[in-house]
C-alpha positions as a printed NumPy array, in Angstrom:
array([[ -3.978,  -7.055,   8.978],
       [ -3.04 ,  -6.212,   5.431],
       [  0.195,  -7.874,   4.306],
       [  2.332,  -7.465,   1.236],
       [  4.34 , -10.166,  -0.458],
       [  8.08 , -10.245,   0.15 ],
       [  8.605,  -9.079,  -3.462],
       [  6.568,  -5.915,  -2.935],
       [  7.956,  -5.079,   0.493],
       [ 10.753,  -2.6  ,   0.858],
       [ 10.831,  -3.44 ,   4.557],
       [  9.889,  -6.691,   6.257],
       [  9.976,  -7.75 ,   9.922],
       [  9.187, -11.262,  11.122],
       [  8.691, -12.158,  14.795],
       [ 11.016,  -9.387,  15.955],
       [ 11.766,  -9.517,  19.665],
       [ 13.876,  -6.954,  21.497],
       [ 14.759,  -7.379,  25.15 ],
       [ 16.927,  -5.198,  27.359],
       [ 18.548,  -6.116,  30.664],
       [ 17.741,  -3.67 ,  33.437],
       [ 19.741,  -4.911,  36.4  ],
       [ 18.501,  -8.429,  37.056],
       [ 15.294,  -7.917,  35.083],
       [ 14.575,  -8.375,  31.39 ],
       [ 12.437,  -5.725,  29.718],
       [ 10.569,  -6.869,  26.609],
       [ 10.479,  -3.749,  24.421],
       [  9.16 ,  -5.675,  21.391],
       [  7.36 ,  -8.998,  21.681],
       [  7.105, -10.669,  18.277],
       [  6.432,  -7.829,  15.817],
       [  5.766,  -8.809,  12.182],
       [  4.973,  -6.284,   9.451],
       [  5.627,  -5.384,   5.831],
       [  5.883,  -1.912,   4.353],
       [  5.765,  -1.545,   0.579],
       [  7.587,   0.952,  -1.61 ],
       [  5.854,   4.367,  -1.685],
       [  3.76 ,   3.687,   1.424],
       [  3.066,   6.533,   3.85 ],
       [  2.881,   5.042,   7.33 ],
       [  2.379,   6.538,  10.796],
       [  3.545,   4.605,  13.85 ],
       [  1.731,   5.548,  17.047],
       [  1.537,   4.315,  20.602],
       [  1.746,   5.48 ,  24.212],
       [  5.045,   5.956,  26.033],
       [  6.599,   2.532,  26.623],
       [  4.666,   0.906,  23.768],
       [  7.844,   0.011,  21.855],
       [  7.554,   2.542,  19.038],
       [ 10.982,   4.085,  19.673],
       [ 12.577,   0.628,  19.797],
       [ 10.825,  -0.317,  16.569],
       [ 12.06 ,   2.848,  14.891],
       [ 15.611,   2.211,  16.073],
       [ 15.505,  -1.26 ,  14.539],
       [ 13.887,  -0.077,  11.295],
       [ 16.501,   2.712,  11.144],
       [ 19.388,   0.25 ,  11.676],
       [ 20.367,   2.038,  14.883],
       [ 19.771,  -1.217,  16.777],
       [ 19.313,  -4.899,  15.954],
       [ 16.645,  -7.366,  17.138],
       [ 17.359,  -9.807,  19.955],
       [ 15.704, -12.362,  17.681],
       [ 13.614, -12.39 ,  14.536],
       [ 14.219, -11.245,  10.954],
       [ 14.531,  -7.759,   9.48 ],
       [ 14.968,  -7.235,   5.747],
       [ 15.433,  -3.773,   4.19 ],
       [ 15.416,  -3.324,   0.423],
       [ 16.363,  -6.98 ,  -0.022],
       [ 19.166,  -6.965,   2.571],
       [ 18.954,  -9.003,   5.786],
       [ 19.899,  -6.541,   8.501],
       [ 19.785,  -8.456,  11.785],
       [ 23.294,  -9.948,  11.66 ],
       [ 25.204,  -6.99 ,  10.205],
       [ 28.259,  -5.506,  11.928],
       [ 28.269,  -1.933,  13.286],
       [ 30.161,  -0.733,  10.216],
       [ 27.748,  -2.47 ,   7.841],
       [ 24.752,  -1.022,   9.708],
       [ 26.237,   2.476,   9.438],
       [ 26.707,   2.026,   5.678],
       [ 23.1  ,   0.802,   5.24 ],
       [ 21.788,   3.712,   7.352],
       [ 23.662,   6.235,   5.268],
       [ 22.674,   4.743,   1.916],
       [ 19.096,   3.531,   2.409],
       [ 17.55 ,   5.631,   5.193],
       [ 16.97 ,   9.375,   5.407],
       [ 16.39 ,  10.517,   8.994],
       [ 14.384,  13.578,  10.022],
       [ 14.41 ,  14.314,  13.764],
       [ 12.34 ,  16.572,  15.993],
       [ 15.49 ,  18.486,  17.006],
       [ 16.779,  18.903,  13.402],
       [ 20.301,  17.639,  14.361],
       [ 22.109,  20.194,  12.195],
       [ 25.759,  21.198,  12.657],
       [ 25.617,  24.804,  13.979],
       [ 28.913,  25.981,  12.433],
       [ 28.2  ,  24.508,   8.976],
       [ 26.062,  26.267,   6.383],
       [ 23.022,  24.715,   4.701],
       [ 25.046,  23.269,   1.839],
       [ 27.565,  21.521,   4.094],
       [ 24.854,  20.164,   6.41 ],
       [ 23.03 ,  18.63 ,   3.442],
       [ 26.251,  17.366,   1.856],
       [ 27.389,  15.467,   4.972],
       [ 25.901,  12.005,   4.185],
       [ 27.6  ,  12.157,   0.773],
       [ 30.961,  12.9  ,   2.42 ],
       [ 30.506,   9.841,   4.671],
       [ 29.493,   7.848,   1.594],
       [ 32.693,   8.711,  -0.254],
       [ 30.927,  10.524,  -3.109],
       [ 33.316,  12.66 ,  -5.238],
       [ 33.182,  16.438,  -4.64 ],
       [ 31.641,  17.461,  -7.978],
       [ 28.87 ,  14.875,  -7.644],
       [ 28.322,  15.93 ,  -4.012],
       [ 27.665,  19.513,  -5.07 ],
       [ 25.224,  18.391,  -7.745],
       [ 23.253,  16.088,  -5.395],
       [ 23.257,  18.518,  -2.452],
       [ 22.058,  21.436,  -4.567],
       [ 19.307,  19.277,  -6.051],
       [ 18.078,  18.267,  -2.565],
       [ 18.224,  21.878,  -1.341],
       [ 16.236,  22.962,  -4.383],
       [ 13.629,  20.264,  -3.619],
       [ 12.895,  21.933,  -0.27 ],
       [ 12.973,  25.462,  -1.711],
       [ 16.078,  26.757,   0.059],
       [ 18.608,  27.436,  -2.717],
       [ 18.589,  31.108,  -1.723],
       [ 19.594,  30.132,   1.841],
       [ 22.35 ,  27.686,   0.859],
       [ 25.158,  29.697,   2.48 ],
       [ 23.26 ,  30.471,   5.688],
       [ 23.986,  28.743,   9.006],
       [ 21.224,  27.133,  11.091],
       [ 21.039,  30.046,  13.557],
       [ 20.204,  32.327,  10.608],
       [ 17.145,  30.24 ,   9.712],
       [ 13.634,  29.844,  11.127],
       [ 12.572,  26.554,  12.736],
       [ 10.659,  25.562,   9.618],
       [ 13.656,  26.335,   7.405],
       [ 15.919,  24.244,   9.666],
       [ 13.549,  21.306,   9.368],
       [ 13.546,  21.741,   5.594],
       [ 17.359,  21.557,   5.673],
       [ 17.035,  18.325,   7.652],
       [ 14.617,  16.984,   5.032],
       [ 17.046,  17.937,   2.24 ],
       [ 19.829,  16.084,   4.09 ],
       [ 17.529,  13.064,   4.388],
       [ 16.811,  13.173,   0.647],
       [ 20.345,  13.727,  -0.601],
       [ 21.218,  10.03 ,  -1.072],
       [ 17.827,   9.256,  -2.66 ],
       [ 17.058,   6.863,   0.214],
       [ 14.696,   3.888,   0.129],
       [ 12.874,   5.223,   3.205],
       [ 12.478,   8.542,   5.   ],
       [ 12.129,   7.948,   8.725],
       [ 10.668,  10.985,  10.506],
       [ 10.573,  10.998,  14.315],
       [  8.07 ,  13.61 ,  15.598],
       [  9.145,  15.911,  12.729],
       [  6.865,  18.803,  13.773],
       [  7.419,  18.494,  17.531],
       [  9.49 ,  21.694,  17.803],
       [  7.417,  23.756,  15.367],
       [  4.329,  25.928,  15.712],
       [  1.177,  24.524,  14.117],
       [  1.32 ,  26.63 ,  10.934],
       [  4.972,  25.722,  10.268],
       [  4.231,  22.11 ,  11.174],
       [  1.48 ,  22.064,   8.546],
       [  3.965,  23.374,   5.96 ],
       [  6.449,  20.624,   6.818],
       [  3.747,  17.949,   6.63 ],
       [  2.743,  19.387,   3.237],
       [  6.328,  18.775,   2.154],
       [  6.145,  15.123,   3.271],
       [  2.841,  14.767,   1.398],
       [  4.52 ,  16.112,  -1.755],
       [  7.49 ,  13.758,  -1.377],
       [  5.108,  10.826,  -0.988],
       [  3.227,  11.895,  -4.123],
       [  6.574,  11.867,  -5.95 ],
       [  7.178,   8.235,  -4.933],
       [  9.034,   8.44 ,  -1.608],
       [  8.394,   5.85 ,   1.115],
       [  7.738,   7.673,   4.406],
       [  7.449,   6.356,   7.955],
       [  6.382,   8.847,  10.638],
       [  6.558,   8.35 ,  14.376],
       [  4.058,  10.63 ,  16.058],
       [  1.773,  10.851,  19.052],
       [ -0.449,  13.452,  17.384],
       [ -3.554,  12.347,  15.495],
       [ -3.586,  15.357,  13.158],
       [ -0.022,  14.518,  12.03 ],
       [ -0.833,  10.82 ,  11.61 ],
       [ -3.801,  11.741,   9.385],
       [ -1.337,  12.697,   6.645],
       [ -0.303,   9.044,   6.409],
       [ -2.328,   6.448,   4.518],
       [ -1.734,   3.688,   7.057],
       [ -1.479,   3.803,  10.845],
       [  0.22 ,   1.127,  12.944],
       [ -0.474,   1.342,  16.672],
       [  1.775,  -0.369,  19.206],
       [  0.976,  -1.316,  22.777],
       [  3.126,  -3.306,  25.199],
       [  5.608,  -4.212,  22.465],
       [  3.003,  -5.644,  20.092],
       [  1.031,  -4.347,  17.118],
       [ -2.395,  -3.45 ,  18.48 ],
       [ -3.836,  -2.338,  15.135],
       [ -2.725,  -1.838,  11.526],
       [ -5.274,   0.161,   9.55 ],
       [ -5.345,   1.548,   6.007],
       [ -7.22 ,   4.504,   4.535],
       [ -9.434,   7.148,   6.075],
       [-10.195,   5.132,   9.205],
       [ -6.505,   4.679,  10.077],
       [ -6.271,   7.329,  12.824],
       [ -9.777,   6.798,  14.168],
       [ -9.126,   3.095,  14.792]])
C-alpha cells in the first residue's frame, strides 16, 4: 500500500474502528482502517454492500465519528469534536455532492449555491461574489434564477457541484454522483470532476461502477470493514 507522510496528507486515518449496537449484538462496520489521502488526489472508494464504504464516507465527511482510532483532516483532529464543531468543519472543509442532488426545491440556483456561505456567516456582498463564481465554474450563470424543477438532471447535479465548491473546500466528497443520471449526462458530470481535479481539487468518489471509478487515479476497495486493496494508476479498477 502506498502511504504519504503526515505532512503531505490532507486526510489521515489510523486504526479507525466503528461499531454499532444492533439490539444485543455489535456490528463492526469498520475494523481498523488506516489510510492517507494527499492534496489533489482523485480517489474512488468501492466495495460491495455492507463493506463499510458508507460508514467510511460518513466518518471522512464528519457526519459521524470513529468508535476508536484517529482521524485528521487538513491538520485538525476530528475524532473528539462536538456536534457543533463537526458541523463547522463540514461546512468549511468538505464539499458534498450526492446522488439525489439535495437541492431546496423552492430556492433558485443562486440561493441553493449560496446556502453554505449563509451558514458560515459570510457577509452578503462576499456571498454573491463567491456564489456567482462557483455557478460560473459549472457553466450555469444563465440559469442562476431558475429553480431546480426548471433544470435537467445534469444541470441540477452541476448546481450541487457549484454548492460543493462555493467555500473552496479541502475535499469534494461525491457519493454515487451519476447514480440518477443517464450515461451521457453522467459522462458530462464526470468530465467536470476531471476538470476540477486538473485545477487542483482533491476528490473522493464513492461508486459501485467501474467506469466511474476509472476517472480516479487511485481506487480503494473495502470488504468486511477492512481495506482489501489500495491501487494507483491504470490498474486501479482492474485490481
